[in-house]
DONU-345481 format. One record per residue: residue number from 1; z, y, x of N, C-alpha, C in turn. Coordinates in nm, 4 decimals. Layout:
<rs>
<r NUM,<Z,Y,X>,<Z,Y,X>,<Z,Y,X>>
...
</rs>
This chain:
<rs>
<r 1,<0.0001,-0.1178,0.0832>,<-0.0001,0.0002,-0.0002>,<0.0002,0.1249,0.0885>>
<r 2,<-0.0943,0.2141,0.0636>,<-0.1033,0.3362,0.1428>,<-0.0078,0.4412,0.0889>>
<r 3,<0.0555,0.5109,0.1812>,<0.1440,0.6188,0.1398>,<0.0690,0.7509,0.1476>>
<r 4,<0.1194,0.8497,0.0773>,<0.0598,0.9825,0.0794>,<0.0834,1.0449,0.2158>>
<r 5,<-0.0219,1.1010,0.2770>,<-0.0021,1.1666,0.4068>,<0.1002,1.2797,0.3965>>
<r 6,<0.1815,1.2909,0.4991>,<0.2824,1.3984,0.5027>,<0.2147,1.5318,0.5270>>
<r 7,<0.2611,1.6322,0.4564>,<0.2141,1.7691,0.4726>,<0.3298,1.8632,0.4427>>
<r 8,<0.3280,1.9790,0.5022>,<0.4196,2.0863,0.4614>,<0.3448,2.1669,0.3563>>
<r 9,<0.4093,2.1886,0.2421>,<0.3461,2.2708,0.1404>,<0.3451,2.4161,0.1872>>
<r 10,<0.2657,2.4963,0.1199>,<0.2624,2.6385,0.1514>,<0.4008,2.6998,0.1337>>
<r 11,<0.4711,2.6586,0.0304>,<0.6082,2.7077,0.0070>,<0.7005,2.6677,0.1219>>
<r 12,<0.6951,2.5425,0.1640>,<0.7797,2.4960,0.2742>,<0.7476,2.5735,0.4018>>
<r 13,<0.6205,2.5966,0.4291>,<0.5824,2.6725,0.5470>,<0.6378,2.8140,0.5396>>
<r 14,<0.6285,2.8761,0.4227>,<0.6793,3.0123,0.4062>,<0.8298,3.0189,0.4288>>
<r 15,<0.9019,2.9207,0.3768>,<1.0481,2.9178,0.3959>,<1.0812,2.8983,0.5437>>
<r 16,<1.0123,2.8065,0.6108>,<1.0371,2.7840,0.7532>,<1.0093,2.9104,0.8339>>
<r 17,<0.9030,2.9799,0.8001>,<0.8714,3.1044,0.8700>,<0.9848,3.2043,0.8520>>
<r 18,<1.0336,3.2208,0.7305>,<1.1416,3.3152,0.7050>,<1.2685,3.2771,0.7809>>
<r 19,<1.3000,3.1497,0.7828>,<1.4212,3.1036,0.8534>,<1.4073,3.1241,1.0036>>
<r 20,<1.2911,3.0892,1.0588>,<1.2739,3.0903,1.2035>,<1.2406,3.2280,1.2614>>
<r 21,<1.2084,3.3244,1.1759>,<1.1851,3.4614,1.2249>,<1.3079,3.5189,1.2939>>
<r 22,<1.4243,3.4641,1.2635>,<1.5489,3.5113,1.3257>,<1.5590,3.4698,1.4720>>
<r 23,<1.4627,3.3898,1.5197>,<1.4654,3.3385,1.6573>,<1.3338,3.3725,1.7271>>
<r 24,<1.3178,3.4972,1.7686>,<1.1915,3.5364,1.8336>,<1.1787,3.4788,1.9749>>
<r 25,<1.0563,3.4765,2.0223>,<1.0264,3.4424,2.1622>,<1.0761,3.3039,2.2030>>
<r 26,<1.0565,3.2056,2.1182>,<1.0968,3.0698,2.1519>,<0.9790,2.9926,2.2094>>
<r 27,<1.0117,2.8820,2.2758>,<0.9093,2.7949,2.3324>,<0.9304,2.6558,2.2763>>
<r 28,<0.8216,2.5938,2.2286>,<0.8291,2.4603,2.1728>,<0.7022,2.3832,2.2087>>
<r 29,<0.7187,2.2554,2.2348>,<0.6071,2.1643,2.2519>,<0.5998,2.0786,2.1266>>
<r 30,<0.4793,2.0420,2.0872>,<0.4632,1.9532,1.9727>,<0.3863,1.8299,2.0209>>
<r 31,<0.4397,1.7135,1.9868>,<0.3674,1.5900,2.0167>,<0.3690,1.5022,1.8921>>
<r 32,<0.2799,1.4059,1.8894>,<0.2721,1.3151,1.7755>,<0.2408,1.1740,1.8235>>
<r 33,<0.2860,1.0782,1.7460>,<0.2639,0.9377,1.7783>,<0.1173,0.9020,1.7543>>
<r 34,<0.0535,0.8402,1.8529>,<-0.0868,0.8021,1.8345>,<-0.1033,0.6913,1.7303>>
<r 35,<0.0043,0.6229,1.6959>,<-0.0053,0.5122,1.5996>,<0.0164,0.5565,1.4550>>
<r 36,<0.0525,0.6806,1.4321>,<0.0771,0.7311,1.2962>,<-0.0459,0.8096,1.2492>>
<r 37,<-0.1145,0.7588,1.1505>,<-0.2400,0.8175,1.1053>,<-0.2305,0.9614,1.0589>>
<r 38,<-0.1186,0.9987,0.9920>,<-0.1075,1.1354,0.9405>,<-0.0381,1.2299,1.0385>>
<r 39,<0.0065,1.1778,1.1507>,<0.0858,1.2582,1.2446>,<0.0100,1.3797,1.3005>>
<r 40,<-0.1169,1.3679,1.3386>,<-0.1842,1.4876,1.3930>,<-0.1917,1.6035,1.2933>>
<r 41,<-0.2223,1.5749,1.1670>,<-0.2317,1.6843,1.0701>,<-0.0934,1.7395,1.0352>>
<r 42,<0.0080,1.6522,1.0304>,<0.1443,1.6989,1.0042>,<0.1913,1.7869,1.1202>>
<r 43,<0.1588,1.7473,1.2422>,<0.1936,1.8278,1.3601>,<0.1263,1.9646,1.3541>>
<r 44,<0.0020,1.9685,1.3057>,<-0.0689,2.0970,1.2953>,<-0.0037,2.1883,1.1908>>
<r 45,<0.0589,2.1290,1.0866>,<0.1327,2.2114,0.9896>,<0.2455,2.2865,1.0597>>
<r 46,<0.3176,2.2179,1.1476>,<0.4260,2.2826,1.2220>,<0.3705,2.3837,1.3222>>
<r 47,<0.2576,2.3513,1.3821>,<0.1926,2.4443,1.4739>,<0.1632,2.5770,1.4026>>
<r 48,<0.1133,2.5687,1.2797>,<0.0821,2.6899,1.2035>,<0.2076,2.7748,1.1802>>
<r 49,<0.3187,2.7088,1.1496>,<0.4452,2.7803,1.1286>,<0.4885,2.8495,1.2568>>
<r 50,<0.4907,2.7743,1.3664>,<0.5391,2.8301,1.4929>,<0.4486,2.9431,1.5425>>
<r 51,<0.3185,2.9282,1.5260>,<0.2262,3.0347,1.5667>,<0.2451,3.1589,1.4803>>
<r 52,<0.2715,3.1400,1.3501>,<0.2881,3.2527,1.2587>,<0.4071,3.3404,1.2967>>
<r 53,<0.5076,3.2809,1.3607>,<0.6251,3.3611,1.4001>,<0.6191,3.4034,1.5464>>
<r 54,<0.5090,3.3708,1.6109>,<0.4876,3.4198,1.7467>,<0.5523,3.3380,1.8563>>
<r 55,<0.5897,3.2136,1.8257>,<0.6482,3.1301,1.9305>,<0.5398,3.0850,2.0271>>
<r 56,<0.5822,3.0557,2.1485>,<0.4940,3.0014,2.2499>,<0.4888,2.8501,2.2276>>
<r 57,<0.3708,2.7979,2.1934>,<0.3580,2.6576,2.1547>,<0.2598,2.5858,2.2450>>
<r 58,<0.2988,2.4662,2.2865>,<0.2092,2.3755,2.3580>,<0.1857,2.2562,2.2688>>
<r 59,<0.0620,2.2141,2.2579>,<0.0293,2.0988,2.1752>,<-0.0315,2.1432,2.0438>>
<r 60,<-0.0430,2.0525,1.9522>,<0.0097,1.9167,1.9534>,<-0.0736,1.8235,2.0415>>
<r 61,<-0.0009,1.7315,2.1036>,<-0.0656,1.6323,2.1890>,<-0.0125,1.4947,2.1543>>
<r 62,<-0.0930,1.3946,2.1807>,<-0.0546,1.2571,2.1538>,<0.0422,1.2085,2.2607>>
<r 63,<0.1601,1.1616,2.2189>,<0.2615,1.1131,2.3131>,<0.3645,1.0325,2.2370>>
<r 64,<0.4193,0.9325,2.3028>,<0.5248,0.8526,2.2419>,<0.6607,0.9181,2.2674>>
<r 65,<0.7582,0.8840,2.1841>,<0.8938,0.9331,2.2015>,<0.9558,0.8731,2.3266>>
<r 66,<1.0592,0.9362,2.3804>,<1.1250,0.8833,2.5002>,<1.1749,0.7412,2.4793>>
<r 67,<1.1594,0.6583,2.5796>,<1.2119,0.5215,2.5810>,<1.1625,0.4379,2.4632>>
<r 68,<1.0462,0.4690,2.4090>,<0.9899,0.3907,2.3008>,<1.0669,0.4009,2.1692>>
<r 69,<1.1533,0.4988,2.1549>,<1.2291,0.5156,2.0304>,<1.1358,0.5574,1.9176>>
<r 70,<1.1816,0.5389,1.7959>,<1.1007,0.5761,1.6800>,<1.1762,0.6774,1.5946>>
<r 71,<1.1003,0.7647,1.5340>,<1.1542,0.8625,1.4390>,<1.0366,0.9194,1.3628>>
<r 72,<1.0562,0.9440,1.2356>,<0.9518,1.0067,1.1558>,<0.9293,1.1495,1.2046>>
<r 73,<1.0404,1.2165,1.2361>,<1.0363,1.3516,1.2891>,<1.1582,1.3682,1.3777>>
<r 74,<1.1385,1.4229,1.4980>,<1.2513,1.4362,1.5907>,<1.2413,1.5659,1.6695>>
<r 75,<1.3580,1.6180,1.7015>,<1.3713,1.7277,1.7959>,<1.4191,1.6648,1.9256>>
<r 76,<1.3394,1.6791,2.0303>,<1.3735,1.6221,2.1598>,<1.4220,1.7358,2.2493>>
<r 77,<1.5433,1.7201,2.3016>,<1.6045,1.8244,2.3835>,<1.6281,1.7749,2.5257>>
<r 78,<1.6540,1.8679,2.6118>,<1.6738,1.8392,2.7541>,<1.7956,1.7505,2.7788>>
<r 79,<1.9066,1.7848,2.7162>,<2.0281,1.7054,2.7353>,<2.1029,1.6918,2.6044>>
<r 80,<2.1684,1.5809,2.5886>,<2.2390,1.5513,2.4649>,<2.3435,1.6590,2.4363>>
<r 81,<2.3542,1.6980,2.3108>,<2.4520,1.7978,2.2703>,<2.4093,1.9409,2.2976>>
<r 82,<2.2846,1.9601,2.3416>,<2.2372,2.0939,2.3750>,<2.1187,2.1305,2.2864>>
<r 83,<2.1433,2.1344,2.1554>,<2.0393,2.1671,2.0589>,<2.0280,2.3192,2.0459>>
<r 84,<1.9120,2.3753,2.0810>,<1.8970,2.5213,2.0671>,<1.9174,2.5634,1.9216>>
<r 85,<1.9672,2.6846,1.9008>,<1.9942,2.7357,1.7661>,<1.8675,2.7344,1.6799>>
<r 86,<1.7531,2.7639,1.7385>,<1.6285,2.7644,1.6608>,<1.5940,2.6250,1.6115>>
<r 87,<1.6186,2.5231,1.6933>,<1.5916,2.3848,1.6535>,<1.6900,2.3402,1.5461>>
<r 88,<1.8126,2.3858,1.5573>,<1.9139,2.3560,1.4569>,<1.8754,2.4179,1.3222>>
<r 89,<1.8262,2.5401,1.3247>,<1.7826,2.6073,1.2018>,<1.6627,2.5353,1.1401>>
<r 90,<1.5698,2.4905,1.2237>,<1.4544,2.4156,1.1759>,<1.4996,2.2869,1.1088>>
<r 91,<1.5870,2.2134,1.1760>,<1.6389,2.0878,1.1210>,<1.7083,2.1098,0.9880>>
<r 92,<1.7926,2.2108,0.9810>,<1.8679,2.2383,0.8576>,<1.7759,2.2810,0.7437>>
<r 93,<1.6748,2.3616,0.7736>,<1.5810,2.4047,0.6708>,<1.4996,2.2873,0.6178>>
<r 94,<1.4605,2.1965,0.7064>,<1.3834,2.0800,0.6620>,<1.4679,1.9864,0.5748>>
<r 95,<1.5960,1.9778,0.6033>,<1.6845,1.8927,0.5226>,<1.6910,1.9363,0.3778>>
<r 96,<1.6718,2.0652,0.3529>,<1.6689,2.1169,0.2157>,<1.5629,2.0422,0.1348>>
<r 97,<1.4539,2.0063,0.2006>,<1.3427,1.9377,0.1341>,<1.3493,1.7860,0.1491>>
<r 98,<1.4621,1.7355,0.1976>,<1.4770,1.5915,0.2144>,<1.4014,1.5369,0.3334>>
<r 99,<1.3657,1.6236,0.4274>,<1.2949,1.5812,0.5484>,<1.3978,1.5675,0.6589>>
<r 100,<1.4253,1.4447,0.6982>,<1.5256,1.4203,0.8023>,<1.4647,1.4356,0.9405>>
<r 101,<1.5427,1.4929,1.0301>,<1.5001,1.5170,1.1678>,<1.6055,1.4572,1.2602>>
<r 102,<1.5644,1.3639,1.3451>,<1.6550,1.3084,1.4449>,<1.6613,1.4029,1.5643>>
<r 103,<1.7724,1.3951,1.6373>,<1.7839,1.4670,1.7634>,<1.7881,1.3644,1.8739>>
<r 104,<1.6965,1.3764,1.9704>,<1.6873,1.2812,2.0801>,<1.6948,1.3546,2.2134>>
<r 105,<1.7469,1.2861,2.3137>,<1.7517,1.3387,2.4501>,<1.6229,1.2998,2.5218>>
<r 106,<1.5700,1.3857,2.6027>,<1.4391,1.3652,2.6652>,<1.4354,1.2505,2.7651>>
<r 107,<1.5480,1.2192,2.8269>,<1.5528,1.1110,2.9261>,<1.4403,1.1190,3.0282>>
<r 108,<1.4360,1.2304,3.0967>,<1.3402,1.2437,3.2060>,<1.2240,1.3381,3.1792>>
<r 109,<1.1864,1.3580,3.0549>,<1.0776,1.4512,3.0269>,<1.1278,1.5919,3.0561>>
<r 110,<1.0486,1.6680,3.1273>,<1.0874,1.8043,3.1626>,<1.0758,1.8943,3.0394>>
<r 111,<1.1876,1.9474,2.9970>,<1.1930,2.0426,2.8867>,<1.2681,2.1639,2.9366>>
<r 112,<1.2070,2.2802,2.9223>,<1.2693,2.4035,2.9694>,<1.4014,2.4253,2.8973>>
<r 113,<1.4977,2.4824,2.9695>,<1.6282,2.5121,2.9101>,<1.6088,2.6027,2.7886>>
<r 114,<1.6706,2.5676,2.6773>,<1.6630,2.6473,2.5561>,<1.5433,2.6188,2.4681>>
<r 115,<1.4553,2.5309,2.5122>,<1.3393,2.4962,2.4306>,<1.3537,2.3504,2.3824>>
<r 116,<1.2563,2.3051,2.3085>,<1.2617,2.1680,2.2563>,<1.1202,2.1184,2.2320>>
<r 117,<1.1114,1.9885,2.2051>,<0.9856,1.9251,2.1662>,<1.0022,1.8778,2.0230>>
<r 118,<0.9064,1.9103,1.9381>,<0.9036,1.8566,1.8029>,<0.8104,1.7350,1.8083>>
<r 119,<0.8665,1.6182,1.7812>,<0.7910,1.4936,1.7886>,<0.7679,1.4388,1.6478>>
<r 120,<0.6431,1.4170,1.6135>,<0.6054,1.3628,1.4843>,<0.5701,1.2164,1.5042>>
<r 121,<0.6479,1.1286,1.4416>,<0.6252,0.9857,1.4523>,<0.5692,0.9287,1.3231>>
<r 122,<0.5760,0.7989,1.3121>,<0.5262,0.7306,1.1919>,<0.6249,0.7519,1.0783>>
<r 123,<0.5732,0.7618,0.9563>,<0.6617,0.7835,0.8402>,<0.7577,0.6676,0.8192>>
</rs>
């Protein structure tokens, strides 16, 4: 049975933009699982949000999560317990819509201090 591809609605994008405007000049990388069919387009939805608020964005690019872990959507940070405020706001805003976001440690991937990677995995 095929599931409906994940998308951010226009309303969800507008809310995320309003929430994240409080965090100017952020840096984020976006990656997506090559095995998730809807992941590239879902990643582009987040790219549109981040670009609209003027964040410095790299990606989206095809990449697996650290250590082969799985998550539908994850915020990958440099070190455990060091979630930037902007990533925390993103996670909390997405939870309003029932979109869960895991927090993962990069385990070797170079992530600039204060930034994060948004990883889109399989649903």
